[in-house]
N, CA and C atoms as a LAMMPS dump frame, in Angstrom:
ITEM: TIMESTEP
0
ITEM: NUMBER OF ATOMS
522
ITEM: BOX BOUNDS ff ff ff
-5.0000000000000000e+02 5.0000000000000000e+02
-5.0000000000000000e+02 5.0000000000000000e+02
-5.0000000000000000e+02 5.0000000000000000e+02
ITEM: ATOMS id mol type element x y z
1 1 1 N 345.36 79.719 81.104
2 1 2 C 346.216 78.785 80.401
3 1 3 C 345.662 78.49 79.002
4 2 1 N 344.359 78.392 78.863
5 2 2 C 343.75 78.109 77.575
6 2 3 C 344.045 79.196 76.551
7 3 1 N 344.045 80.464 76.986
8 3 2 C 344.33 81.562 76.077
9 3 3 C 345.741 81.434 75.523
10 4 1 N 346.704 81.115 76.375
11 4 2 C 348.102 80.984 75.929
12 4 3 C 348.271 79.804 74.978
13 5 1 N 347.573 78.706 75.226
14 5 2 C 347.664 77.56 74.315
15 5 3 C 347.092 77.949 72.95
16 6 1 N 345.956 78.636 72.957
17 6 2 C 345.375 79.104 71.702
18 6 3 C 346.28 80.103 71.007
19 7 1 N 346.944 80.938 71.8
20 7 2 C 347.878 81.912 71.269
21 7 3 C 349.051 81.219 70.602
22 8 1 N 349.575 80.194 71.228
23 8 2 C 350.689 79.438 70.646
24 8 3 C 350.267 78.799 69.323
25 9 1 N 349.076 78.245 69.262
26 9 2 C 348.579 77.645 68.021
27 9 3 C 348.412 78.716 66.943
28 10 1 N 347.906 79.878 67.318
29 10 2 C 347.741 80.969 66.36
30 10 3 C 349.093 81.456 65.859
31 11 1 N 350.071 81.485 66.745
32 11 2 C 351.415 81.903 66.37
33 11 3 C 351.993 80.96 65.322
34 12 1 N 351.829 79.682 65.523
35 12 2 C 352.314 78.689 64.558
36 12 3 C 351.592 78.874 63.222
37 13 1 N 350.282 79.066 63.262
38 13 2 C 349.513 79.259 62.031
39 13 3 C 349.938 80.53 61.304
40 14 1 N 350.223 81.586 62.044
41 14 2 C 350.593 82.858 61.42
42 14 3 C 351.982 82.816 60.805
43 15 1 N 352.841 81.942 61.292
44 15 2 C 354.209 81.917 60.783
45 15 3 C 354.462 80.788 59.785
46 16 1 N 353.439 80.027 59.436
47 16 2 C 353.638 78.95 58.462
48 16 3 C 352.872 79.208 57.168
49 17 1 N 352.606 80.482 56.877
50 17 2 C 351.868 80.83 55.663
51 17 3 C 352.745 80.728 54.431
52 18 1 N 352.202 81.1 53.311
53 18 2 C 352.934 80.998 52.05
54 18 3 C 354.049 82.04 51.981
55 19 1 N 355.075 81.705 51.213
56 19 2 C 356.218 82.593 51.059
57 19 3 C 355.76 83.888 50.403
58 20 1 N 356.309 85.023 50.865
59 20 2 C 355.962 86.313 50.296
60 20 3 C 354.715 86.921 50.894
61 21 1 N 354.092 86.246 51.804
62 21 2 C 352.844 86.748 52.361
63 21 3 C 353.013 87.138 53.824
64 22 1 N 352.153 88.017 54.246
65 22 2 C 352.034 88.341 55.662
66 22 3 C 350.793 87.619 56.15
67 23 1 N 350.929 86.863 57.212
68 23 2 C 349.805 86.146 57.788
69 23 3 C 349.481 86.768 59.132
70 24 1 N 348.213 86.877 59.452
71 24 2 C 347.836 87.364 60.779
72 24 3 C 346.591 86.623 61.243
73 25 1 N 346.466 86.569 62.534
74 25 2 C 345.286 85.952 63.126
75 25 3 C 344.85 86.784 64.316
76 26 1 N 343.562 87.116 64.342
77 26 2 C 343.012 87.878 65.466
78 26 3 C 342.934 86.956 66.672
79 27 1 N 343.532 87.399 67.765
80 27 2 C 343.55 86.63 69.004
81 27 3 C 342.48 87.092 69.982
82 28 1 N 342.139 88.381 69.902
83 28 2 C 341.263 88.979 70.9
84 28 3 C 340.624 90.215 70.285
85 29 1 N 339.362 90.421 70.531
86 29 2 C 338.674 91.636 70.102
87 29 3 C 337.785 92.1 71.24
88 30 1 N 337.849 93.396 71.531
89 30 2 C 337.04 93.953 72.606
90 30 3 C 336.767 95.423 72.299
91 31 1 N 335.488 95.781 72.267
92 31 2 C 335.04 97.135 71.94
93 31 3 C 335.69 97.578 70.639
94 32 1 N 336.482 98.645 70.651
95 32 2 C 337.067 99.158 69.407
96 32 3 C 338.403 98.522 69.036
97 33 1 N 338.901 97.579 69.838
98 33 2 C 340.251 97.044 69.663
99 33 3 C 340.26 95.625 69.12
100 34 1 N 341.329 95.314 68.38
101 34 2 C 341.652 93.941 67.985
102 34 3 C 343.121 93.703 68.306
103 35 1 N 343.426 92.505 68.802
104 35 2 C 344.804 92.097 69.056
105 35 3 C 345.082 90.913 68.148
106 36 1 N 346.196 90.998 67.401
107 36 2 C 346.549 89.954 66.437
108 36 3 C 348.008 89.572 66.583
109 37 1 N 348.303 88.34 66.176
110 37 2 C 349.685 87.913 65.98
111 37 3 C 349.918 87.962 64.477
112 38 1 N 351.095 88.475 64.088
113 38 2 C 351.415 88.666 62.677
114 38 3 C 352.725 87.944 62.377
115 39 1 N 352.741 87.192 61.287
116 39 2 C 353.958 86.524 60.834
117 39 3 C 354.293 86.977 59.424
118 40 1 N 355.582 87.197 59.177
119 40 2 C 356.04 87.609 57.856
120 40 3 C 356.786 86.474 57.181
121 41 1 N 356.979 86.577 55.888
122 41 2 C 357.591 85.502 55.11
123 41 3 C 359.031 85.194 55.52
124 42 1 N 359.698 86.098 56.212
125 42 2 C 361.069 85.835 56.654
126 42 3 C 361.12 85.091 57.986
127 43 1 N 359.94 84.705 58.518
128 43 2 C 359.874 83.979 59.787
129 43 3 C 359.755 84.869 61.012
130 44 1 N 359.821 86.179 60.833
131 44 2 C 359.68 87.082 61.973
132 44 3 C 358.215 87.202 62.372
133 45 1 N 357.991 87.554 63.618
134 45 2 C 356.639 87.673 64.149
135 45 3 C 356.517 88.949 64.966
136 46 1 N 355.296 89.366 65.172
137 46 2 C 354.986 90.506 66.014
138 46 3 C 353.566 90.373 66.515
139 47 1 N 353.272 91.144 67.525
140 47 2 C 351.912 91.215 68.053
141 47 3 C 351.456 92.658 67.913
142 48 1 N 350.178 92.849 67.644
143 48 2 C 349.669 94.206 67.465
144 48 3 C 348.293 94.334 68.121
145 49 1 N 348.119 95.431 68.862
146 49 2 C 346.806 95.841 69.376
147 49 3 C 346.446 97.093 68.581
148 50 1 N 345.25 97.094 68.013
149 50 2 C 344.904 98.142 67.066
150 50 3 C 343.466 98.6 67.228
151 51 1 N 343.279 99.915 67.154
152 51 2 C 341.951 100.508 67.095
153 51 3 C 341.841 101.163 65.723
154 52 1 N 340.748 100.847 65.002
155 52 2 C 340.616 101.29 63.609
156 52 3 C 339.324 102.058 63.388
157 53 1 N 339.409 102.954 62.413
158 53 2 C 338.25 103.605 61.812
159 53 3 C 338.535 103.566 60.315
160 54 1 N 337.561 103.794 59.457
161 54 2 C 337.834 103.735 58.016
162 54 3 C 339.009 104.642 57.619
163 55 1 N 340.063 104.037 57.067
164 55 2 C 341.233 104.77 56.605
165 55 3 C 342.176 105.258 57.679
166 56 1 N 341.925 104.92 58.938
167 56 2 C 342.719 105.411 60.066
168 56 3 C 342.966 104.281 61.049
169 57 1 N 344.11 104.319 61.738
170 57 2 C 344.323 103.379 62.832
171 57 3 C 345.413 103.875 63.771
172 58 1 N 345.333 103.396 65
173 58 2 C 346.378 103.557 66.006
174 58 3 C 346.719 102.156 66.466
175 59 1 N 348.003 101.814 66.388
176 59 2 C 348.443 100.461 66.721
177 59 3 C 349.611 100.514 67.699
178 60 1 N 349.664 99.489 68.546
179 60 2 C 350.808 99.265 69.419
180 60 3 C 351.359 97.895 69.045
181 61 1 N 352.615 97.86 68.606
182 61 2 C 353.279 96.633 68.174
183 61 3 C 354.267 96.186 69.24
184 62 1 N 354.376 94.881 69.442
185 62 2 C 355.441 94.312 70.267
186 62 3 C 356.184 93.281 69.426
187 63 1 N 357.491 93.176 69.691
188 63 2 C 358.349 92.293 68.918
189 63 3 C 359.137 91.381 69.852
190 64 1 N 359.681 90.265 69.319
191 64 2 C 360.382 89.294 70.166
192 64 3 C 361.548 89.863 70.969
193 65 1 N 362.173 90.946 70.481
194 65 2 C 363.288 91.545 71.217
195 65 3 C 362.825 92.464 72.344
196 66 1 N 361.499 92.55 72.536
197 66 2 C 360.937 93.39 73.598
198 66 3 C 360.619 94.805 73.154
199 67 1 N 360.949 95.166 71.918
200 67 2 C 360.663 96.51 71.414
201 67 3 C 359.152 96.734 71.319
202 68 1 N 358.737 97.962 71.616
203 68 2 C 357.327 98.361 71.52
204 68 3 C 357.268 99.587 70.61
205 69 1 N 356.474 99.484 69.558
206 69 2 C 356.384 100.561 68.572
207 69 3 C 354.948 101.048 68.445
208 70 1 N 354.781 102.368 68.415
209 70 2 C 353.488 102.977 68.133
210 70 3 C 353.413 103.229 66.634
211 71 1 N 352.226 103.015 66.072
212 71 2 C 351.998 103.322 64.666
213 71 3 C 350.671 104.059 64.54
214 72 1 N 350.734 105.247 63.965
215 72 2 C 349.542 106.019 63.622
216 72 3 C 349.468 105.974 62.099
217 73 1 N 348.333 105.562 61.555
218 73 2 C 348.191 105.349 60.117
219 73 3 C 346.987 106.123 59.594
220 74 1 N 347.155 106.704 58.406
221 74 2 C 346.04 107.341 57.725
222 74 3 C 346.255 107.282 56.219
223 75 1 N 345.198 106.935 55.501
224 75 2 C 345.275 106.934 54.043
225 75 3 C 345.427 108.367 53.509
226 76 1 N 345.127 109.366 54.315
227 76 2 C 345.236 110.766 53.901
228 76 3 C 346.684 111.272 53.943
229 77 1 N 347.577 110.546 54.6
230 77 2 C 348.974 110.982 54.729
231 77 3 C 349.826 110.377 53.628
232 78 1 N 350.751 111.15 53.093
233 78 2 C 351.711 110.698 52.08
234 78 3 C 353.073 111.277 52.441
235 79 1 N 353.866 110.549 53.227
236 79 2 C 355.134 111.073 53.722
237 79 3 C 356.345 110.709 52.872
238 80 1 N 356.295 109.641 52.114
239 80 2 C 357.499 109.157 51.462
240 80 3 C 358.322 108.378 52.474
241 81 1 N 359.655 108.54 52.419
242 81 2 C 360.547 107.834 53.333
243 81 3 C 361.624 108.772 53.843
244 82 1 N 362.196 108.446 54.992
245 82 2 C 363.354 109.153 55.505
246 82 3 C 363.078 110.473 56.204
247 83 1 N 361.84 110.748 56.553
248 83 2 C 361.511 111.983 57.245
249 83 3 C 361.214 111.695 58.713
250 84 1 N 361.443 112.681 59.56
251 84 2 C 361.072 112.584 60.97
252 84 3 C 360.33 113.854 61.369
253 85 1 N 359.634 113.775 62.5
254 85 2 C 358.914 114.927 63.033
255 85 3 C 358.806 114.783 64.543
256 86 1 N 358.674 115.908 65.202
257 86 2 C 358.398 115.919 66.63
258 86 3 C 356.902 116.112 66.791
259 87 1 N 356.27 115.165 67.478
260 87 2 C 354.823 115.175 67.638
261 87 3 C 354.465 115.106 69.114
262 88 1 N 353.196 115.27 69.396
263 88 2 C 352.705 115.129 70.76
264 88 3 C 351.532 114.181 70.803
265 89 1 N 351.387 113.529 71.926
266 89 2 C 350.249 112.651 72.18
267 89 3 C 349.706 113.014 73.552
268 90 1 N 348.398 113.113 73.635
269 90 2 C 347.762 113.351 74.932
270 90 3 C 346.646 112.347 75.109
271 91 1 N 346.586 111.76 76.284
272 91 2 C 345.536 110.81 76.622
273 91 3 C 344.601 111.49 77.607
274 92 1 N 343.345 111.614 77.201
275 92 2 C 342.337 112.333 77.968
276 92 3 C 342.873 113.724 78.317
277 93 1 N 342.813 114.101 79.592
278 93 2 C 343.302 115.432 79.995
279 93 3 C 344.625 115.345 80.751
280 94 1 N 345.291 114.209 80.614
281 94 2 C 346.583 114.037 81.283
282 94 3 C 347.654 114.873 80.594
283 95 1 N 348.81 114.951 81.223
284 95 2 C 349.928 115.699 80.649
285 95 3 C 350.31 115.097 79.3
286 96 1 N 350.64 115.933 78.319
287 96 2 C 351.008 115.421 76.999
288 96 3 C 352.373 114.731 77.016
289 97 1 N 352.547 113.828 76.052
290 97 2 C 353.8 113.113 75.825
291 97 3 C 354.431 113.664 74.553
292 98 1 N 355.754 113.727 74.513
293 98 2 C 356.482 114.151 73.318
294 98 3 C 357.008 112.923 72.592
295 99 1 N 356.756 112.868 71.295
296 99 2 C 357.309 111.819 70.443
297 99 3 C 358.378 112.48 69.578
298 100 1 N 359.534 112.691 70.157
299 100 2 C 360.628 113.388 69.487
300 100 3 C 361.277 112.47 68.453
301 101 1 N 361.377 112.961 67.223
302 101 2 C 362.02 112.199 66.159
303 101 3 C 361.198 111.031 65.646
304 102 1 N 359.869 111.154 65.674
305 102 2 C 359.012 110.09 65.134
306 102 3 C 359.284 109.942 63.638
307 103 1 N 359.329 108.693 63.168
308 103 2 C 359.583 108.421 61.758
309 103 3 C 358.292 108.572 60.958
310 104 1 N 358.374 109.318 59.861
311 104 2 C 357.259 109.465 58.933
312 104 3 C 357.561 108.556 57.751
313 105 1 N 356.725 107.547 57.55
314 105 2 C 356.985 106.556 56.509
315 105 3 C 355.696 106.249 55.758
316 106 1 N 355.625 106.683 54.511
317 106 2 C 354.478 106.49 53.638
318 106 3 C 353.204 107.012 54.303
319 107 1 N 352.307 106.132 54.775
320 107 2 C 351.055 106.569 55.398
321 107 3 C 351.101 106.469 56.92
322 108 1 N 352.291 106.301 57.49
323 108 2 C 352.394 106.031 58.929
324 108 3 C 353.344 106.972 59.656
325 109 1 N 353.036 107.199 60.912
326 109 2 C 353.939 107.803 61.875
327 109 3 C 354.344 106.67 62.801
328 110 1 N 355.662 106.431 62.937
329 110 2 C 356.182 105.322 63.731
330 110 3 C 357.068 105.857 64.846
331 111 1 N 356.918 105.277 66.034
332 111 2 C 357.721 105.72 67.17
333 111 3 C 357.947 104.55 68.114
334 112 1 N 359.22 104.272 68.427
335 112 2 C 359.544 103.232 69.406
336 112 3 C 359.498 103.828 70.799
337 113 1 N 358.757 103.164 71.683
338 113 2 C 358.718 103.598 73.077
339 113 3 C 360.036 103.238 73.748
340 114 1 N 360.492 104.069 74.665
341 114 2 C 361.716 103.723 75.386
342 114 3 C 361.48 102.506 76.277
343 115 1 N 362.518 101.695 76.414
344 115 2 C 362.463 100.532 77.303
345 115 3 C 362.789 101.035 78.707
346 116 1 N 361.821 101.716 79.292
347 116 2 C 362.041 102.374 80.577
348 116 3 C 360.698 102.528 81.289
349 117 1 N 360.759 103.134 82.452
350 117 2 C 359.53 103.399 83.21
351 117 3 C 358.597 104.304 82.415
352 118 1 N 359.154 105.235 81.651
353 118 2 C 358.319 106.133 80.841
354 118 3 C 357.501 105.346 79.82
355 119 1 N 358.111 104.35 79.174
356 119 2 C 357.384 103.518 78.216
357 119 3 C 356.249 102.752 78.873
358 120 1 N 356.533 102.199 80.046
359 120 2 C 355.504 101.477 80.808
360 120 3 C 354.387 102.427 81.218
361 121 1 N 354.748 103.633 81.663
362 121 2 C 353.739 104.614 82.068
363 121 3 C 352.844 105.021 80.896
364 122 1 N 353.431 105.147 79.703
365 122 2 C 352.63 105.497 78.531
366 122 3 C 351.599 104.408 78.243
367 123 1 N 352.046 103.158 78.212
368 123 2 C 351.138 102.04 77.935
369 123 3 C 350.051 101.961 79.013
370 124 1 N 350.411 102.224 80.255
371 124 2 C 349.43 102.221 81.35
372 124 3 C 348.382 103.306 81.124
373 125 1 N 348.808 104.492 80.681
374 125 2 C 347.844 105.561 80.391
375 125 3 C 346.908 105.166 79.254
376 126 1 N 347.444 104.532 78.221
377 126 2 C 346.6 104.067 77.111
378 126 3 C 345.563 103.077 77.643
379 127 1 N 346.013 102.134 78.466
380 127 2 C 345.109 101.112 79.001
381 127 3 C 344.004 101.713 79.854
382 128 1 N 344.288 102.792 80.527
383 128 2 C 343.302 103.426 81.42
384 128 3 C 342.521 104.559 80.772
385 129 1 N 342.939 104.94 79.565
386 129 2 C 342.37 106.123 78.935
387 129 3 C 341.087 105.884 78.167
388 130 1 N 340.471 106.997 77.766
389 130 2 C 339.255 106.982 76.961
390 130 3 C 339.496 107.453 75.53
391 131 1 N 340.412 108.409 75.359
392 131 2 C 340.674 108.959 74.036
393 131 3 C 342.128 109.397 73.967
394 132 1 N 342.764 109.126 72.812
395 132 2 C 344.143 109.526 72.564
396 132 3 C 344.133 110.571 71.456
397 133 1 N 344.854 111.67 71.686
398 133 2 C 344.942 112.763 70.716
399 133 3 C 346.362 112.826 70.163
400 134 1 N 346.499 112.74 68.85
401 134 2 C 347.777 112.916 68.17
402 134 3 C 347.834 114.368 67.729
403 135 1 N 348.955 115.042 68.045
404 135 2 C 349.091 116.467 67.738
405 135 3 C 350.423 116.742 67.056
406 136 1 N 350.47 117.836 66.298
407 136 2 C 351.742 118.241 65.702
408 136 3 C 352.593 118.915 66.778
409 137 1 N 353.806 119.329 66.404
410 137 2 C 354.715 119.89 67.403
411 137 3 C 354.25 121.239 67.951
412 138 1 N 353.287 121.875 67.287
413 138 2 C 352.702 123.121 67.798
414 138 3 C 351.521 122.875 68.723
415 139 1 N 351.121 121.614 68.868
416 139 2 C 350 121.274 69.735
417 139 3 C 348.651 121.238 69.039
418 140 1 N 348.625 121.41 67.72
419 140 2 C 347.363 121.362 66.974
420 140 3 C 346.946 119.913 66.76
421 141 1 N 345.643 119.656 66.9
422 141 2 C 345.125 118.308 66.706
423 141 3 C 345.328 117.827 65.28
424 142 1 N 345.805 116.584 65.155
425 142 2 C 345.96 115.932 63.861
426 142 3 C 344.914 114.828 63.72
427 143 1 N 344.761 114.02 64.782
428 143 2 C 343.831 112.89 64.774
429 143 3 C 343.554 112.5 66.217
430 144 1 N 342.449 111.794 66.439
431 144 2 C 342.191 111.247 67.771
432 144 3 C 341.564 109.871 67.616
433 145 1 N 341.738 109.056 68.655
434 145 2 C 341.353 107.647 68.604
435 145 3 C 340.653 107.255 69.894
436 146 1 N 339.615 106.457 69.775
437 146 2 C 338.932 105.912 70.935
438 146 3 C 339.823 104.872 71.605
439 147 1 N 339.86 104.88 72.921
440 147 2 C 340.599 103.872 73.677
441 147 3 C 339.646 102.908 74.39
442 148 1 N 338.356 102.918 74.015
443 148 2 C 337.39 102.005 74.628
444 148 3 C 337.832 100.567 74.399
445 149 1 N 337.99 99.815 75.467
446 149 2 C 338.423 98.425 75.38
447 149 3 C 339.929 98.25 75.465
448 150 1 N 340.658 99.345 75.668
449 150 2 C 342.119 99.267 75.638
450 150 3 C 342.711 98.483 76.804
451 151 1 N 342.105 98.519 77.969
452 151 2 C 342.681 97.821 79.12
453 151 3 C 342.779 96.313 78.865
454 152 1 N 341.678 95.703 78.472
455 152 2 C 341.69 94.261 78.197
456 152 3 C 342.573 93.941 76.986
457 153 1 N 342.58 94.818 76.008
458 153 2 C 343.372 94.586 74.804
459 153 3 C 344.867 94.691 75.085
460 154 1 N 345.27 95.623 75.924
461 154 2 C 346.683 95.731 76.304
462 154 3 C 347.095 94.462 77.058
463 155 1 N 346.212 93.937 77.896
464 155 2 C 346.496 92.666 78.581
465 155 3 C 346.729 91.535 77.596
466 156 1 N 345.896 91.45 76.56
467 156 2 C 346.06 90.415 75.532
468 156 3 C 347.341 90.646 74.728
469 157 1 N 347.694 91.909 74.481
470 157 2 C 348.931 92.225 73.769
471 157 3 C 350.147 91.784 74.594
472 158 1 N 350.114 92.018 75.891
473 158 2 C 351.211 91.586 76.77
474 158 3 C 351.341 90.065 76.736
475 159 1 N 350.212 89.354 76.8
476 159 2 C 350.254 87.882 76.718
477 159 3 C 350.87 87.426 75.401
478 160 1 N 350.474 88.047 74.3
479 160 2 C 351.015 87.702 72.988
480 160 3 C 352.514 87.984 72.964
481 161 1 N 352.921 89.13 73.48
482 161 2 C 354.333 89.482 73.526
483 161 3 C 355.147 88.494 74.336
484 162 1 N 354.576 88.015 75.453
485 162 2 C 355.269 87.011 76.266
486 162 3 C 355.505 85.733 75.467
487 163 1 N 354.521 85.309 74.693
488 163 2 C 354.644 84.078 73.906
489 163 3 C 355.697 84.234 72.811
490 164 1 N 355.691 85.34 72.07
491 164 2 C 356.668 85.476 70.991
492 164 3 C 358.077 85.695 71.531
493 165 1 N 358.205 86.285 72.693
494 165 2 C 359.524 86.466 73.304
495 165 3 C 360.1 85.124 73.712
496 166 1 N 359.273 84.235 74.255
497 166 2 C 359.727 82.901 74.653
498 166 3 C 360.038 82.048 73.431
499 167 1 N 359.309 82.264 72.33
500 167 2 C 359.521 81.483 71.109
501 167 3 C 360.834 81.876 70.443
502 168 1 N 361.284 83.099 70.625
503 168 2 C 362.487 83.606 69.994
504 168 3 C 363.479 83.995 71.092
505 169 1 N 364.243 83.023 71.6
506 169 2 C 365.123 83.332 72.723
507 169 3 C 366.196 84.347 72.347
508 170 1 N 366.552 85.137 73.336
509 170 2 C 367.599 86.124 73.146
510 170 3 C 368.972 85.53 73.438
511 171 1 N 369.895 86.369 73.748
512 171 2 C 371.259 85.967 74.062
513 171 3 C 371.283 85.229 75.385
514 172 1 N 371.712 83.958 75.419
515 172 2 C 371.71 83.213 76.674
516 172 3 C 372.802 83.662 77.637
517 173 1 N 373.7 84.535 77.179
518 173 2 C 374.799 84.983 78.022
519 173 3 C 374.505 86.32 78.709
520 174 1 N 373.336 86.882 78.466
521 174 2 C 372.948 88.135 79.128
522 174 3 C 372.389 87.861 80.487
């Protein structure tokens, strides 16, 4: 209960920053991961679990509408806007996942997970995994990321997502 109360306070702090700014607050850090709540100047919020290395990161974002987005970032990438690619992700030696139609945007590869059992299974593999490999559509390695600490961090991300979902109610007629 204490974690959720602290999370609610952090959420308020992240969303009451100055106009034009993005505010974030780290809620949880474990091994290679950090989990933060992020607020933007338009009042929108998100939660992110992220593993970083200099100039590189792998992030899992959750939003109040329940959407879950993967973000692979590198300062070495320059995509521009409006491009897509079919990529692969493999966690440890498990079967690879296809990220069909991933958006290439500036320094990031963005992909929304399906709101289905497959999306849940992917997040479960990340939580249980040791290393994630990002590959091009031919299967060649592009980047890899440590998943050390991912289980506890995914738990904190789920808690953060629960709080922002409750703060931003959906359609009461659904």
